[in-house]
N, CA, C and O atoms as a DFTB+ gen file, in Angstrom:
696 C
 N C O
     1  1       0.824      -1.170      -0.014
     2  2      -0.004      -0.016      -0.028
     3  2       0.894       1.252       0.019
     4  3       1.957       1.296       0.638
     5  1       0.373       2.260      -0.682
     6  2       1.107       3.483      -0.629
     7  2       0.885       4.210       0.704
     8  3      -0.046       3.900       1.447
     9  1       1.708       5.125       0.972
    10  2       1.645       5.912       2.290
    11  2       0.313       6.664       2.404
    12  3      -0.225       6.806       3.502
    13  1      -0.225       7.152       1.262
    14  2      -1.420       7.798       1.281
    15  2      -2.647       6.844       1.679
    16  3      -3.569       7.210       2.408
    17  1      -2.541       5.665       1.143
    18  2      -3.494       4.650       1.478
    19  2      -3.349       4.218       2.956
    20  3      -4.382       3.990       3.586
    21  1      -2.224       4.097       3.517
    22  2      -2.009       3.766       4.899
    23  2      -2.631       4.919       5.766
    24  3      -3.282       4.672       6.782
    25  1      -2.415       6.082       5.350
    26  2      -2.906       7.260       6.110
    27  2      -4.482       7.277       6.097
    28  3      -5.121       7.480       7.129
    29  1      -5.051       7.062       4.926
    30  2      -6.502       6.966       4.811
    31  2      -7.077       5.835       5.685
    32  3      -8.040       6.035       6.424
    33  1      -6.482       4.686       5.584
    34  2      -6.937       3.555       6.517
    35  2      -6.825       3.949       7.967
    36  3      -7.720       3.657       8.761
    37  1      -5.768       4.591       8.319
    38  2      -5.578       4.978       9.734
    39  2      -6.634       5.964      10.153
    40  3      -7.243       5.825      11.214
    41  1      -6.852       6.954       9.326
    42  2      -7.878       8.018       9.675
    43  2      -9.291       7.385       9.735
    44  3     -10.104       7.779      10.571
    45  1      -9.576       6.419       8.863
    46  2     -10.943       5.821       8.988
    47  2     -11.091       4.891      10.141
    48  3     -12.162       4.819      10.743
    49  1     -10.009       4.146      10.486
    50  2      -9.986       3.289      11.703
    51  2     -10.148       4.144      12.927
    52  3     -10.929       3.805      13.816
    53  1      -9.436       5.238      12.998
    54  2      -9.567       6.138      14.137
    55  2     -10.951       6.796      14.207
    56  3     -11.488       6.978      15.300
    57  1     -11.477       7.117      13.169
    58  2     -12.889       7.686      13.105
    59  2     -13.841       6.613      13.641
    60  3     -14.680       6.899      14.495
    61  1     -13.713       5.391      13.144
    62  2     -14.618       4.294      13.596
    63  2     -14.405       4.047      15.041
    64  3     -15.371       3.793      15.761
    65  1     -13.148       4.109      15.529
    66  2     -12.957       3.865      16.988
    67  2     -13.433       4.986      17.828
    68  3     -13.840       4.734      18.963
    69  1     -13.422       6.214      17.375
    70  2     -13.932       7.378      18.139
    71  2     -15.461       7.256      18.197
    72  3     -16.059       7.443      19.257
    73  1     -16.073       6.949      17.085
    74  2     -17.553       6.806      17.141
    75  2     -17.972       5.688      17.971
    76  3     -18.953       5.792      18.708
    77  1     -17.227       4.544      17.886
    78  2     -17.671       3.433      18.734
    79  2     -17.449       3.706      20.136
    80  3     -18.293       3.320      20.944
    81  1     -16.314       4.387      20.565
    82  2     -16.021       4.742      21.891
    83  2     -17.087       5.649      22.469
    84  3     -17.527       5.484      23.607
    85  1     -17.513       6.669      21.603
    86  2     -18.563       7.646      22.019
    87  2     -19.870       6.922      22.265
    88  3     -20.624       7.325      23.151
    89  1     -20.192       5.799      21.469
    90  2     -21.414       5.115      21.615
    91  2     -21.477       4.313      22.951
    92  3     -22.546       3.895      23.396
    93  1     -20.325       4.127      23.544
    94  2     -20.283       3.315      24.737
    95  2     -21.054       4.033      25.878
    96  3     -21.461       3.356      26.822
    97  1     -21.263       5.301      25.839
    98  2     -21.897       6.126      26.886
    99  2     -23.473       5.861      26.800
   100  3     -24.204       6.174      27.739
   101  1     -23.926       5.317      25.721
   102  2     -25.321       5.009      25.520
   103  2     -25.615       3.785      26.469
   104  3     -24.994       2.746      26.248
   105  1     -26.486       3.831      27.474
   106  2     -26.778       2.684      28.283
   107  2     -27.397       1.548      27.513
   108  3     -28.127       1.776      26.548
   109  1     -27.136       0.405      27.894
   110  2     -27.672      -0.826      27.388
   111  2     -26.683      -1.756      26.781
   112  3     -25.543      -1.363      26.534
   113  1     -27.075      -2.995      26.525
   114  2     -26.160      -4.011      26.040
   115  2     -25.936      -3.923      24.532
   116  3     -25.124      -4.688      24.011
   117  1     -26.623      -3.015      23.788
   118  2     -26.513      -3.007      22.301
   119  2     -25.723      -1.804      21.946
   120  3     -26.145      -0.687      22.246
   121  1     -24.552      -1.978      21.295
   122  2     -23.688      -0.893      20.844
   123  2     -23.282      -1.253      19.407
   124  3     -22.671      -2.290      19.149
   125  1     -23.643      -0.363      18.499
   126  2     -23.340      -0.522      17.028
   127  2     -21.777      -0.584      16.903
   128  3     -21.075       0.108      17.640
   129  1     -21.268      -1.385      16.000
   130  2     -19.851      -1.458      15.784
   131  2     -19.606      -0.750      14.390
   132  3     -19.659      -1.356      13.319
   133  1     -19.345       0.540      14.516
   134  2     -19.044       1.326      13.335
   135  2     -17.624       1.197      12.876
   136  3     -17.246       1.689      11.812
   137  1     -16.832       0.524      13.694
   138  2     -15.388       0.247      13.286
   139  2     -15.532      -0.525      11.983
   140  3     -14.908      -0.200      10.973
   141  1     -16.381      -1.569      12.031
   142  2     -16.616      -2.452      10.733
   143  2     -16.953      -1.563       9.597
   144  3     -16.355      -1.747       8.537
   145  1     -17.874      -0.585       9.692
   146  2     -18.340       0.242       8.615
   147  2     -17.133       1.024       8.118
   148  3     -16.955       1.094       6.902
   149  1     -16.275       1.628       8.974
   150  2     -15.183       2.445       8.616
   151  2     -14.055       1.700       8.004
   152  3     -13.434       2.214       7.074
   153  1     -13.714       0.409       8.504
   154  2     -12.706      -0.257       7.910
   155  2     -13.170      -0.940       6.525
   156  3     -12.358      -1.244       5.652
   157  1     -14.501      -1.143       6.418
   158  2     -14.922      -1.588       5.114
   159  2     -14.801      -0.483       4.145
   160  3     -14.356      -0.717       3.022
   161  1     -15.178       0.752       4.508
   162  2     -15.025       1.901       3.623
   163  2     -13.590       2.060       3.234
   164  3     -13.281       2.340       2.075
   165  1     -12.699       1.885       4.192
   166  2     -11.223       2.007       3.859
   167  2     -10.837       0.892       2.840
   168  3     -10.175       1.169       1.840
   169  1     -11.244      -0.323       3.102
   170  2     -10.870      -1.347       2.146
   171  2     -11.459      -1.150       0.862
   172  3     -10.773      -1.420      -0.123
   173  1     -12.702      -0.691       0.706
   174  2     -13.362      -0.407      -0.537
   175  2     -12.618       0.659      -1.351
   176  3     -12.405       0.561      -2.560
   177  1     -12.241       1.697      -0.568
   178  2     -11.525       2.863      -1.244
   179  2     -10.094       2.508      -1.736
   180  3      -9.652       2.895      -2.817
   181  1      -9.401       1.731      -0.843
   182  2      -8.050       1.381      -1.163
   183  2      -7.811       0.195      -2.032
   184  3      -6.825       0.099      -2.763
   185  1      -8.773      -0.731      -1.926
   186  2      -8.710      -2.104      -2.515
   187  2      -7.286      -2.747      -2.361
   188  3      -6.581      -2.996      -3.339
   189  1      -6.896      -3.009      -1.010
   190  2      -5.670      -3.646      -0.763
   191  2      -5.613      -5.069      -1.184
   192  3      -6.600      -5.660      -1.622
   193  1      -4.380      -5.638      -1.037
   194  2      -4.216      -7.101      -1.251
   195  2      -4.947      -7.751      -0.117
   196  3      -5.288      -7.108       0.875
   197  1      -5.196      -9.093      -0.275
   198  2      -5.935      -9.834       0.781
   199  2      -5.089      -9.826       2.104
   200  3      -5.652      -9.680       3.189
   201  1      -3.763      -9.981       2.004
   202  2      -2.890      -9.920       3.246
   203  2      -2.965      -8.558       3.883
   204  3      -2.893      -8.483       5.109
   205  1      -3.110      -7.425       3.113
   206  2      -3.217      -6.139       3.668
   207  2      -4.528      -5.928       4.291
   208  3      -4.630      -5.263       5.322
   209  1      -5.550      -6.476       3.699
   210  2      -6.964      -6.446       4.278
   211  2      -6.929      -7.137       5.651
   212  3      -7.483      -6.649       6.636
   213  1      -6.266      -8.271       5.667
   214  2      -6.214      -9.036       6.827
   215  2      -5.486      -8.130       7.987
   216  3      -5.930      -8.079       9.133
   217  1      -4.341      -7.436       7.566
   218  2      -3.748      -6.584       8.502
   219  2      -4.640      -5.521       9.026
   220  3      -4.623      -5.224      10.221
   221  1      -5.473      -4.898       8.107
   222  2      -6.467      -3.922       8.546
   223  2      -7.459      -4.507       9.594
   224  3      -7.829      -3.876      10.585
   225  1      -7.844      -5.739       9.293
   226  2      -8.760      -6.497      10.218
   227  2      -8.145      -6.712      11.560
   228  3      -8.831      -6.582      12.573
   229  1      -6.839      -7.045      11.614
   230  2      -6.221      -7.341      12.941
   231  2      -6.093      -6.060      13.645
   232  3      -6.215      -6.103      14.869
   233  1      -5.864      -4.900      13.072
   234  2      -5.751      -3.567      13.716
   235  2      -7.169      -3.209      14.272
   236  3      -7.341      -2.680      15.370
   237  1      -8.095      -3.526      13.467
   238  2      -9.544      -3.139      13.822
   239  2      -9.992      -4.027      15.001
   240  3     -10.694      -3.589      15.912
   241  1      -9.521      -5.381      14.929
   242  2      -9.783      -6.321      16.007
   243  2      -9.086      -5.845      17.321
   244  3      -9.697      -5.984      18.380
   245  1      -7.913      -5.322      17.309
   246  2      -7.243      -4.781      18.479
   247  2      -8.036      -3.597      19.001
   248  3      -8.309      -3.541      20.200
   249  1      -8.427      -2.630      18.138
   250  2      -9.133      -1.452      18.573
   251  2     -10.476      -1.868      19.221
   252  3     -10.845      -1.361      20.281
   253  1     -11.226      -2.838      18.537
   254  2     -12.489      -3.197      19.016
   255  2     -12.384      -3.948      20.395
   256  3     -13.191      -3.758      21.304
   257  1     -11.362      -4.785      20.470
   258  2     -11.142      -5.556      21.749
   259  2     -10.861      -4.605      22.868
   260  3     -11.258      -4.857      24.005
   261  1     -10.158      -3.472      22.570
   262  2      -9.756      -2.547      23.714
   263  2     -10.948      -1.626      24.219
   264  3     -11.026      -1.218      25.378
   265  1     -11.900      -1.335      23.183
   266  2     -12.961      -0.457      23.608
   267  2     -14.351      -1.064      23.623
   268  3     -15.345      -0.336      23.623
   269  1     -14.436      -2.401      23.638
   270  2     -15.630      -3.183      23.575
   271  2     -16.182      -3.382      25.011
   272  3     -15.388      -3.447      25.950
   273  1     -17.429      -3.474      25.195
   274  2     -18.052      -3.971      26.410
   275  2     -18.882      -5.137      26.061
   276  3     -19.954      -5.311      26.641
   277  1     -18.464      -5.942      25.160
   278  2     -19.278      -7.084      24.752
   279  2     -18.937      -8.236      25.707
   280  3     -18.066      -8.110      26.569
   281  1     -19.676      -9.415      25.525
   282  2     -19.486     -10.484      26.419
   283  2     -18.039     -11.068      26.493
   284  3     -17.616     -11.584      27.527
   285  1     -17.294     -10.964      25.344
   286  2     -15.899     -11.441      25.317
   287  2     -15.078     -10.616      24.324
   288  3     -14.866     -11.047      23.190
   289  1     -14.650      -9.526      24.707
   290  2     -13.947      -8.571      23.739
   291  2     -12.769      -9.203      22.884
   292  3     -12.589      -8.827      21.726
   293  1     -11.972     -10.170      23.475
   294  2     -10.927     -10.800      22.647
   295  2     -11.412     -11.521      21.349
   296  3     -10.630     -11.819      20.446
   297  1     -12.732     -11.779      21.312
   298  2     -13.308     -12.455      20.159
   299  2     -13.152     -11.565      18.858
   300  3     -13.144     -12.014      17.712
   301  1     -13.029     -10.229      19.213
   302  2     -12.833      -9.285      18.059
   303  2     -11.580      -9.557      17.364
   304  3     -11.500      -9.194      16.191
   305  1     -10.563     -10.159      17.928
   306  2      -9.316     -10.437      17.386
   307  2      -9.473     -11.507      16.285
   308  3      -8.609     -11.596      15.413
   309  1     -10.511     -12.294      16.297
   310  2     -10.835     -13.293      15.278
   311  2     -11.903     -12.737      14.367
   312  3     -11.826     -12.958      13.159
   313  1     -12.907     -12.020      14.881
   314  2     -14.092     -11.673      13.983
   315  2     -13.650     -10.545      13.027
   316  3     -14.035     -10.595      11.859
   317  1     -12.900      -9.578      13.429
   318  2     -12.633      -8.438      12.649
   319  2     -11.740      -8.842      11.382
   320  3     -12.034      -8.483      10.242
   321  1     -10.680      -9.582      11.674
   322  2      -9.822      -9.989      10.506
   323  2     -10.765     -10.834       9.525
   324  3     -10.635     -10.695       8.309
   325  1     -11.648     -11.649      10.022
   326  2     -12.564     -12.369       9.072
   327  2     -13.383     -11.396       8.268
   328  3     -13.511     -11.515       7.049
   329  1     -13.946     -10.412       8.985
   330  2     -14.820      -9.463       8.360
   331  2     -14.034      -8.654       7.272
   332  3     -14.569      -8.328       6.213
   333  1     -12.745      -8.347       7.584
   334  2     -11.898      -7.548       6.560
   335  2     -11.692      -8.452       5.388
   336  3     -11.940      -7.996       4.272
   337  1     -11.273      -9.670       5.512
   338  2     -10.994     -10.494       4.358
   339  2     -12.226     -10.773       3.582
   340  3     -12.136     -10.800       2.354
   341  1     -13.424     -10.995       4.189
   342  2     -14.687     -11.110       3.450
   343  2     -14.928      -9.827       2.704
   344  3     -15.390      -9.866       1.564
   345  1     -14.631      -8.675       3.306
   346  2     -14.927      -7.413       2.662
   347  2     -14.105      -7.300       1.396
   348  3     -14.682      -6.863       0.400
   349  1     -12.914      -7.618       1.315
   350  2     -12.140      -7.385       0.181
   351  2     -12.519      -8.480      -0.892
   352  3     -12.510      -8.195      -2.090
   353  1     -12.821      -9.625      -0.479
   354  2     -13.253     -10.724      -1.455
   355  2     -14.585     -10.371      -2.034
   356  3     -14.755     -10.551      -3.240
   357  1     -15.587      -9.865      -1.264
   358  2     -16.881      -9.554      -1.797
   359  2     -16.787      -8.327      -2.786
   360  3     -17.409      -8.269      -3.847
   361  1     -15.942      -7.362      -2.313
   362  2     -15.920      -6.109      -3.137
   363  2     -15.212      -6.472      -4.459
   364  3     -15.635      -5.978      -5.504
   365  1     -14.203      -7.273      -4.468
   366  2     -13.561      -7.654      -5.688
   367  2     -14.483      -8.392      -6.627
   368  3     -14.362      -8.282      -7.847
   369  1     -15.424      -9.159      -6.046
   370  2     -16.364      -9.906      -6.850
   371  2     -17.449      -9.025      -7.488
   372  3     -17.914      -9.261      -8.603
   373  1     -17.847      -7.932      -6.665
   374  2     -18.939      -7.037      -7.095
   375  2     -18.593      -5.795      -7.798
   376  3     -19.422      -5.261      -8.534
   377  1     -17.351      -5.270      -7.608
   378  2     -17.085      -3.905      -8.029
   379  2     -17.301      -3.604      -9.492
   380  3     -17.661      -2.478      -9.835
   381  1     -17.104      -4.530     -10.330
   382  2     -17.337      -4.285     -11.723
   383  2     -18.783      -4.598     -12.173
   384  3     -19.263      -4.047     -13.163
   385  1     -19.435      -5.450     -11.464
   386  2     -20.841      -5.813     -11.867
   387  2     -21.863      -4.924     -11.294
   388  3     -22.920      -4.717     -11.890
   389  1     -21.577      -4.373     -10.116
   390  2     -22.590      -3.655      -9.433
   391  2     -21.989      -2.315      -8.816
   392  3     -21.985      -2.140      -7.597
   393  1     -21.508      -1.423      -9.664
   394  2     -20.738      -0.312      -9.222
   395  2     -21.412       0.515      -8.124
   396  3     -20.731       0.913      -7.179
   397  1     -22.757       0.800      -8.206
   398  2     -23.338       1.636      -7.235
   399  2     -23.651       0.873      -5.961
   400  3     -23.511       1.434      -4.874
   401  1     -24.068      -0.383      -6.051
   402  2     -24.470      -1.222      -4.939
   403  2     -23.293      -1.857      -4.215
   404  3     -23.368      -2.104      -3.012
   405  1     -22.226      -2.120      -4.919
   406  2     -21.108      -2.848      -4.335
   407  2     -20.664      -2.430      -2.939
   408  3     -20.472      -3.295      -2.084
   409  1     -20.489      -1.094      -2.667
   410  2     -20.021      -0.663      -1.361
   411  2     -20.964      -1.126      -0.198
   412  3     -20.532      -1.681       0.813
   413  1     -22.241      -0.861      -0.416
   414  2     -23.258      -1.273       0.578
   415  2     -23.381      -2.703       0.813
   416  3     -23.420      -3.201       1.938
   417  1     -23.443      -3.361      -0.302
   418  2     -23.577      -4.869      -0.182
   419  2     -22.414      -5.464       0.456
   420  3     -22.541      -6.319       1.332
   421  1     -21.200      -5.013       0.019
   422  2     -19.965      -5.528       0.583
   423  2     -19.940      -5.261       2.110
   424  3     -19.648      -6.181       2.874
   425  1     -20.219      -4.105       2.539
   426  2     -20.276      -3.851       3.950
   427  2     -21.209      -4.589       4.774
   428  3     -20.972      -4.944       5.929
   429  1     -22.403      -4.833       4.060
   430  2     -23.417      -5.602       4.758
   431  2     -22.952      -7.004       4.994
   432  3     -23.151      -7.570       6.069
   433  1     -22.297      -7.594       3.930
   434  2     -21.840      -9.055       4.100
   435  2     -20.637      -9.103       4.927
   436  3     -20.450     -10.119       5.597
   437  1     -19.768      -8.112       4.973
   438  2     -18.525      -8.181       5.844
   439  2     -19.025      -7.952       7.284
   440  3     -18.458      -8.570       8.185
   441  1     -20.026      -7.126       7.573
   442  2     -20.489      -7.012       8.952
   443  2     -21.178      -8.284       9.398
   444  3     -21.014      -8.651      10.561
   445  1     -21.969      -9.020       8.537
   446  2     -22.451     -10.302       8.899
   447  2     -21.337     -11.274       9.184
   448  3     -21.350     -11.961      10.206
   449  1     -20.405     -11.336       8.323
   450  2     -19.242     -12.286       8.601
   451  2     -18.572     -11.998       9.862
   452  3     -18.248     -12.939      10.586
   453  1     -18.331     -10.790      10.201
   454  2     -17.681     -10.359      11.418
   455  2     -18.507     -10.655      12.637
   456  3     -18.018     -11.257      13.594
   457  1     -19.787     -10.229      12.616
   458  2     -20.708     -10.452      13.668
   459  2     -20.995     -11.910      13.989
   460  3     -20.956     -12.359      15.134
   461  1     -21.281     -12.606      12.922
   462  2     -21.570     -14.051      13.104
   463  2     -20.340     -14.876      13.600
   464  3     -20.492     -15.810      14.387
   465  1     -19.104     -14.501      13.113
   466  2     -17.935     -15.174      13.609
   467  2     -17.733     -14.837      15.085
   468  3     -17.339     -15.692      15.879
   469  1     -18.015     -13.553      15.451
   470  2     -17.936     -13.189      16.830
   471  2     -18.831     -14.068      17.700
   472  3     -18.427     -14.582      18.743
   473  1     -20.147     -14.223      17.189
   474  2     -21.044     -15.056      17.915
   475  2     -20.585     -16.481      17.999
   476  3     -20.728     -17.134      19.033
   477  1     -20.020     -16.977      16.883
   478  2     -19.426     -18.345      16.850
   479  2     -18.381     -18.577      17.849
   480  3     -18.395     -19.576      18.568
   481  1     -17.409     -17.610      17.914
   482  2     -16.380     -17.706      18.865
   483  2     -16.876     -17.779      20.355
   484  3     -16.407     -18.570      21.174
   485  1     -17.859     -16.881      20.619
   486  2     -18.463     -16.849      22.044
   487  2     -19.153     -18.180      22.269
   488  3     -19.041     -18.714      23.373
   489  1     -19.888     -18.781      21.264
   490  2     -20.548     -20.040      21.517
   491  2     -19.574     -21.151      21.819
   492  3     -19.769     -21.958      22.728
   493  1     -18.495     -21.168      21.010
   494  2     -17.377     -22.164      21.230
   495  2     -16.837     -22.074      22.733
   496  3     -16.642     -23.060      23.444
   497  1     -16.633     -20.794      23.097
   498  2     -16.077     -20.612      24.457
   499  2     -17.035     -20.996      25.525
   500  3     -16.637     -21.605      26.518
   501  1     -18.327     -20.654      25.358
   502  2     -19.385     -20.978      26.312
   503  2     -19.551     -22.477      26.373
   504  3     -19.774     -22.983      27.472
   505  1     -19.464     -23.212      25.327
   506  2     -19.712     -24.610      25.243
   507  2     -18.444     -25.353      25.894
   508  3     -18.546     -26.457      26.428
   509  1     -17.264     -24.650      25.800
   510  2     -16.061     -25.276      26.385
   511  2     -16.012     -25.000      27.933
   512  3     -15.245     -25.632      28.659
   513  1     -16.793     -24.111      28.368
   514  2     -16.872     -23.749      29.794
   515  2     -17.509     -24.973      30.539
   516  3     -18.474     -25.558      30.047
   517  1     -16.987     -25.327      31.662
   518  2     -17.537     -26.496      32.464
   519  2     -19.051     -26.197      32.801
   520  3     -19.443     -25.132      33.276
   521  1     -19.814     -27.234      32.506
   522  2     -21.261     -27.189      32.918
   523  2     -22.103     -26.332      31.913
   524  3     -23.316     -26.205      32.082
   525  1     -21.497     -25.791      30.945
   526  2     -22.153     -24.852      29.985
   527  2     -23.124     -25.656      29.072
   528  3     -24.232     -25.208      28.777
   529  1     -22.670     -26.851      28.639
   530  2     -23.490     -27.619      27.741
   531  2     -24.896     -27.904      28.310
   532  3     -25.867     -28.060      27.570
   533  1     -24.962     -27.963      29.620
   534  2     -26.261     -28.205      30.284
   535  2     -27.118     -26.973      30.256
   536  3     -28.312     -27.075      30.538
   537  1     -26.572     -25.779      29.925
   538  2     -27.243     -24.555      29.927
   539  2     -27.493     -24.136      28.457
   540  3     -27.425     -22.962      28.094
   541  1     -27.777     -25.137      27.660
   542  2     -27.996     -24.902      26.176
   543  2     -29.125     -23.885      25.972
   544  3     -29.030     -23.073      25.052
   545  1     -30.209     -23.891      26.803
   546  2     -31.288     -22.950      26.692
   547  2     -30.762     -21.521      26.758
   548  3     -31.161     -20.636      26.001
   549  1     -29.897     -21.356      27.652
   550  2     -29.284     -19.947      27.794
   551  2     -28.505     -19.614      26.566
   552  3     -28.575     -18.502      26.041
   553  1     -27.732     -20.624      26.093
   554  2     -26.950     -20.363      24.831
   555  2     -27.838     -20.025      23.632
   556  3     -27.565     -19.095      22.873
   557  1     -28.994     -20.873      23.475
   558  2     -29.820     -20.519      22.319
   559  2     -30.472     -19.113      22.552
   560  3     -30.697     -18.363      21.602
   561  1     -30.748     -18.802      23.762
   562  2     -31.312     -17.415      24.027
   563  2     -30.338     -16.391      23.674
   564  3     -30.741     -15.377      23.104
   565  1     -29.049     -16.543      23.957
   566  2     -28.022     -15.665      23.630
   567  2     -27.976     -15.516      22.038
   568  3     -27.922     -14.399      21.522
   569  1     -27.997     -16.610      21.338
   570  2     -27.946     -16.572      19.879
   571  2     -29.139     -15.815      19.326
   572  3     -28.999     -14.934      18.478
   573  1     -30.348     -16.183      19.833
   574  2     -31.650     -15.494      19.422
   575  2     -31.646     -14.073      19.753
   576  3     -32.335     -13.324      19.060
   577  1     -30.947     -13.593      20.740
   578  2     -30.860     -12.188      21.019
   579  2     -29.810     -11.460      20.240
   580  3     -30.024     -10.317      19.836
   581  1     -28.632     -12.112      20.004
   582  2     -27.529     -11.404      19.403
   583  2     -27.681     -11.383      17.822
   584  3     -27.446     -10.347      17.201
   585  1     -28.050     -12.468      17.230
   586  2     -28.095     -12.501      15.805
   587  2     -28.951     -11.378      15.141
   588  3     -28.511     -10.762      14.170
   589  1     -30.131     -11.130      15.655
   590  2     -30.855      -9.970      15.111
   591  2     -30.080      -8.694      15.214
   592  3     -30.122      -7.865      14.305
   593  1     -29.386      -8.520      16.278
   594  2     -28.503      -7.265      16.433
   595  2     -27.435      -7.252      15.350
   596  3     -27.179      -6.188      14.786
   597  1     -26.808      -8.354      15.033
   598  2     -25.775      -8.420      14.026
   599  2     -26.480      -8.050      12.664
   600  3     -25.930      -7.259      11.898
   601  1     -27.648      -8.599      12.374
   602  2     -28.274      -8.310      11.075
   603  2     -28.566      -6.831      10.960
   604  3     -28.258      -6.212       9.941
   605  1     -29.193      -6.224      12.054
   606  2     -29.551      -4.785      12.088
   607  2     -28.254      -3.930      11.844
   608  3     -28.209      -3.033      11.003
   609  1     -27.188      -4.295      12.668
   610  2     -25.994      -3.555      12.452
   611  2     -25.430      -3.696      11.059
   612  3     -24.871      -2.726      10.548
   613  1     -25.540      -4.847      10.408
   614  2     -25.094      -5.022       9.012
   615  2     -25.837      -4.103       8.068
   616  3     -25.247      -3.493       7.177
   617  1     -27.166      -4.010       8.278
   618  2     -28.073      -3.146       7.492
   619  2     -27.620      -1.727       7.576
   620  3     -27.444      -1.013       6.589
   621  1     -27.427      -1.329       8.924
   622  2     -27.045       0.114       9.193
   623  2     -25.624       0.416       8.587
   624  3     -25.406       1.413       7.899
   625  1     -24.717      -0.491       8.887
   626  2     -23.358      -0.254       8.213
   627  2     -23.413      -0.209       6.739
   628  3     -22.749       0.621       6.118
   629  1     -24.234      -1.129       6.109
   630  2     -24.278      -1.018       4.620
   631  2     -24.807       0.245       4.114
   632  3     -24.349       0.761       3.095
   633  1     -25.813       0.789       4.836
   634  2     -26.389       2.122       4.475
   635  2     -25.388       3.289       4.680
   636  3     -25.235       4.172       3.836
   637  1     -24.713       3.237       5.860
   638  2     -23.681       4.315       6.165
   639  2     -22.620       4.324       5.031
   640  3     -22.336       5.377       4.460
   641  1     -22.038       3.142       4.710
   642  2     -21.036       3.116       3.720
   643  2     -21.520       3.540       2.320
   644  3     -20.825       4.229       1.574
   645  1     -22.753       3.090       2.005
   646  2     -23.454       3.554       0.755
   647  2     -23.494       5.075       0.626
   648  3     -23.241       5.655      -0.430
   649  1     -23.831       5.695       1.784
   650  2     -23.939       7.138       1.842
   651  2     -22.530       7.831       1.774
   652  3     -22.376       8.861       1.117
   653  1     -21.534       7.253       2.451
   654  2     -20.182       7.888       2.536
   655  2     -19.271       7.614       1.290
   656  3     -18.403       8.418       0.950
   657  1     -19.483       6.577       0.702
   658  2     -18.546       6.148      -0.408
   659  2     -18.505       7.150      -1.497
   660  3     -17.399       7.569      -1.839
   661  1     -19.616       7.603      -2.108
   662  2     -19.418       8.540      -3.229
   663  2     -18.625       9.787      -2.902
   664  3     -17.787      10.225      -3.690
   665  1     -18.903      10.381      -1.688
   666  2     -18.106      11.615      -1.359
   667  2     -16.602      11.249      -1.130
   668  3     -15.686      11.956      -1.551
   669  1     -16.418      10.081      -0.426
   670  2     -15.002       9.681      -0.102
   671  2     -14.200       9.367      -1.312
   672  3     -13.002       9.644      -1.361
   673  1     -14.839       8.792      -2.293
   674  2     -14.195       8.371      -3.490
   675  2     -13.824       9.664      -4.382
   676  3     -12.787       9.733      -5.042
   677  1     -14.769      10.648      -4.323
   678  2     -14.418      11.867      -5.002
   679  2     -13.312      12.643      -4.375
   680  3     -12.555      13.324      -5.068
   681  1     -13.200      12.559      -3.095
   682  2     -12.038      13.264      -2.380
   683  2     -10.751      12.487      -2.743
   684  3      -9.702      13.121      -2.865
   685  1     -10.772      11.240      -2.911
   686  2      -9.564      10.467      -3.203
   687  2      -9.105      10.781      -4.658
   688  3      -7.912      10.796      -4.961
   689  1     -10.051      11.016      -5.493
   690  2      -9.701      11.260      -6.929
   691  2      -8.991      12.596      -7.091
   692  3      -8.345      12.782      -8.122
   693  1      -9.055      13.494      -6.205
   694  2      -8.415      14.768      -6.337
   695  2      -6.989      14.670      -6.099
   696  3      -6.280      15.674      -6.171
């Protein structure tokens, strides 16, 4: 990546972190993860190699793990790199066929990949905990409560990136 691209990624990751951190003051268990929206926007604008997208995801995972109040913040270290790699793969598949819709759809799918992998990591950890298998009802309740949040967040992130992408791409063209 060029230094300009690295700066852009850094700025967008910082913006996502600030917005996410500010959202932590809102009471309640549900906090949107706009870090995903902003790193998706960065990946869509820069179109890095897969290994570079993975690196962006690792940094996003570190940021999210540090400022998260989720059930298991370290799961972000797995879910965000997955979301970033899915983001670049989906965008590469869609960018020539669906120019206008590609950023929103890409972000939607990347958010789903990140969120559902986060839920998967938490499920594995809960099932590995002693006596947790007997509490499967609680686990299914967790899944039924969190998966709709992931889907809603994916829709919101897709809309946000769809709105930001045209202006951001024009700025980069200058």
